[in-house]
N, C-alpha and C positions, 0 to 999 in steps of 0.2 A: 551330481545329474546337472548340467548346464541350465543357465536361466540367462533373460536380457536384462538389462537394467535403464534405467531412463535418465540420463542426466543432466538438469537445469543449469543451465552457464548463459549468462548476459544475454535472456531474454529470449532464450531458445534450447528444444530438446533434443538431446541427440541418444539415440539407439546402440549401446554397446553390446553386439549379439556374444551368445555363446560365452558366458564369464562361468569355468568349472570351478566347481567348491574345491580344488586344489589347488586355485592360482591365489595366488596372497594379493593385497592392498597393492603392491606396489605395479605386480600385472596387470591390475585394472587401471593405474594413474595409465599404463603405458599403452592401453586401449583406448583411453581418454584421449591422452595424446593427439593420437593418429586421427581421431575424426574432430578435434577440435583445436589442434596445432598448441596447446598449452602442456610446457612441459611438467613433467610430474612433479618436479621441486615448488613447484610457482603455483601447485595447485591445491587448493583448499576442500574436503569433498565435510561438507558442514553438518552433517546429520548420516554420517557413517562410525554406527556408536557400536561398543563391544561394551557391557557393563553399565551403560551411563557415560561410559569416559568414549574420548576421539578414538578411533582403531587405528593403529601403528601397521606401520606402512608391511611388517614380517608374516601380520594375521593372515590367515588364512578365510576366503569366502566364507566357506563352507560353513566354518564356528560363529560366523556373524547371523545367524539362520535370517538370514535375506530372502524375501518373497518373489518371483517373477514378475517383473519388468515396477521389480523396487526402485522410486523416484529419488534421486541422487543430487544433492542442490550443491554448486561447487562454485570456487573462488578463486580467480585467477587471472595473473595477465598474461597477455602474449607481447615474444621479447621485443617485435615490432610496433608494439601498441607503447610499449614502455619510452623510447625510445623516440615514437610520434611526439608524445604530453611536453615535450620539449621542445618540438619544432612547427604543431598545427600554427595555422595563422589562426589571430585573436578573433578578426572579427566575421567571422562566417554569422552568413543570413541564420537566422531561427527556424526551422520547419515546425509547426504545430498542427497536429490532426485534432483540430478543433473547429472550430465555426461560432460566430456571435447570434446570437440572440435577438431574435426578430420580432416585432408586438406579435404577430399573426398568428406564431409558432409558441405566444405564452396561454393559446386557448385550448391548448392540448391538458393542462392540468385537468379540464373540467369534460372529458371527454369520456362518454361511457364506459367504453370498453378498453377504454385504459383501467380506468377507477375498475372495473370486473378484473382483471387482471392483477390491482394492488389488491383487493381483496381474498382471492384466490394463494396470495402470498402471504397475508395474515391469518389464513386458516391452516396451510400447507406448511409454510416454513420455518425452520425451529431456529432461533436465534442460536449463537455458541455463545452462552452465560458467564464470563470469567469471575464476576465482584457483583453483589449486589447491587441494585441502584440504589441514591442513597432519594431521601426525603429532598423537596425546596433546592434541589439542583436544576441549571439548565443543562441541555443535549450540548456535547459535540460531538459532530458527525464526520473522522477524517478518513481519508482514503490515502493510500501506503506510496504508492508508486510516483517516480515524480513531486512528490507531495514533503512527503517523508524522507525516502531513500530513492536512491537510482540507481534503478536495476535494470539497467544496458550496461552502462560502463566496467572495468576489470578491475581490480584489488586486490589485495593481498589478503585485508580483513574485513571484516564485516564495515565497521567504525569508518572506515576511507568511506564507504558509501552511504554513509548516514548523515542527514540533512545538519548543519550546525544548531546548538542550543537546540536538540531537540526535544534529551530530558528535561532542560529549564525550563521548554515550554511546556513541557506537559505537565510539571511542577505546578507550573502556575497556573494555567487552566483549570486544575484537578481540583481546586478550591472553590470555585462557584459553576462548574461543569462536568458531569459523566459523563468519559470520553468512549466514546464507542470507536472501531475501525470498521469500514467497509470498504474492501476492495474488487475490482474485478476479475476476481483468479480465484482457485479455489478454496478450501477453507486451513487446507494441509499445508499449502505454501501461504497463509497468512498467521497458520502458530508458526511457521517455520522463520518466516521474516521478523516477528515481534521477537523472539527468542534470541536471532544473528542483533537487533538493535536494542537488547537488553529491554526492551519496557515490558516483558510477561510479567517481571520479577522485581520492578523498583520500588526502593520501600517506601518514598515520596510521592507515589502518586498510584493508583488502581487502575489498570483498563474496565470498561463495565461490560464491552460484548461484541462480538465479532460477527460481520454480515458476508456473506461471499457473493462471487457473480450469483449463485442460483435468487436470491432474493433479486436480481435487477427484473425491469421488466426490459420488452423490445415495444418501440412504438413507433409510429407510422408519421411523417413530418410531411409536408405539402414540399419544400425547398427539398430536404437534403434524405427522403427517404426514411428507410429502416434504421434507426439507432437506439443502441440498448442504454438504458438508464438506471438510476438510482433514485427509485420514489420513498422518498421519508414516510409515505401513510401506510409504510407495512413496519416500520416502528411504530409511529403514533398507534396502529392497529393494533399493535403487542402490549405496549406501556401507557396507560393514562394518564401517565404522569407530565408526556412529551407532547404538546404539537405543536402550531406552528406559529405560536409567539414566543418558545421559551426553548427553541433549535437554531441551530448553525450549521452548515457544511463546508469543510473546505475541499477544495480538489482542482489538480490544474486542468481539467477539461469543462467546461463548463456545461457541455451536451449531456451533463451526468444529472446534473438538476433542474434540466427542462422543464419536470415535475411540478418543481418548486423553486423556480426560479428566484422568490424574493427569501428563500433561505441561504440560497447559495451565493459562497463566496470564493473566486476565481484566485484561485493562491498561484505565484510565477511560479512554474515548474523548475523542479531542482535538479539540471545536469549538467555532465561533467565534471562528473566531481573531484577529480584531481587536481582541475584549476578550482572549483568555487569553494570546496569546501570551508578553506579563509578569509573568505571575503562576503558569503552570502549572509544577510542579517534579517531576512525575511520572518521568522520564527519570531524576533525579539519585536520586533513591530507589530504581530500579531497577537502576543501575549498580553501588550498594554492593549492592544483593541478587544480582547475580549474580557479584560477587566475593567474596563472601562462599561462597557456594555451591560455586564451583567448586572450591572444598576438601575437596568432599567428593568421595568415587569412584563414589555410586549417590544419583542427586538423586529416582528413582523411589518414596523414600517420605517426600519432602518436601508438605504443603501448600501448595503457591502461593498461597493464598487470604489464607494467614499473611505473606505476603512483608514487610508492613511490621513486622511487630512481629518477625518474624525477625531483618529487616536492622539493626535497633535493639536487639539482644541481641548478646551476643558470643558466639564459637562456643567 
């Protein structure tokens, strides 16, 4: 019986039609090439497994127990992309799909219908718990895409898309903070990306819990219309030990913390990993910042936009 497989690559999804049980993994790779242009030898199919191990190219699709519309995450580079990495202009203007928060927008966090949406998430949304929360720890909420991981670039291996010093950063943060991952995608991809980055089983730190797009809410703004945001009130409603005084959120999009502007720190986005993975030191400075502010009982009075200046001063 033939099935369809959905391949997620470079931020897009491709439907591979009519994969027969008798087809081999190599046959699948050829069909993926027809859709994406990525040659079979450059494809890394991340969650295609057989008995817990990566499926080999000679294995039959029918032996892998795949269900219809199975979602497959792929990494791999186009030939022209590989060539372009050496010739692309260096000073291209960066376009960021974000906006600055005006003072008029701050009142959004107090609007009754927005608070009602948060209450509904608290009642109905189920947090994915990874490790128990710890007493007397602050909370660090982290985005994934463009914060920890360049999800648009192509690469041969996951570590090439990982933001530099990620594990060192998480290890340092773990000393004072429980760590939450909140991504505007579905839980399956959060789990896959954390595995890909090696964050799910690192011996030097533990992630506390995950939230996905279903925990977000849509809010109406006067200037920008309807936008989706990550309200920290969902977490605070689930966990009494966390509140505005001990929570900080990192995200490359300022709009994601419109409901909690005082708790958000806009991190510089990590893009073009093939160029920047040897020069990006954002997480080094932020690790120092987190360690310094961890000494404070109340984080709500800080202006996180000045984190670089604050981390270089003596407390």
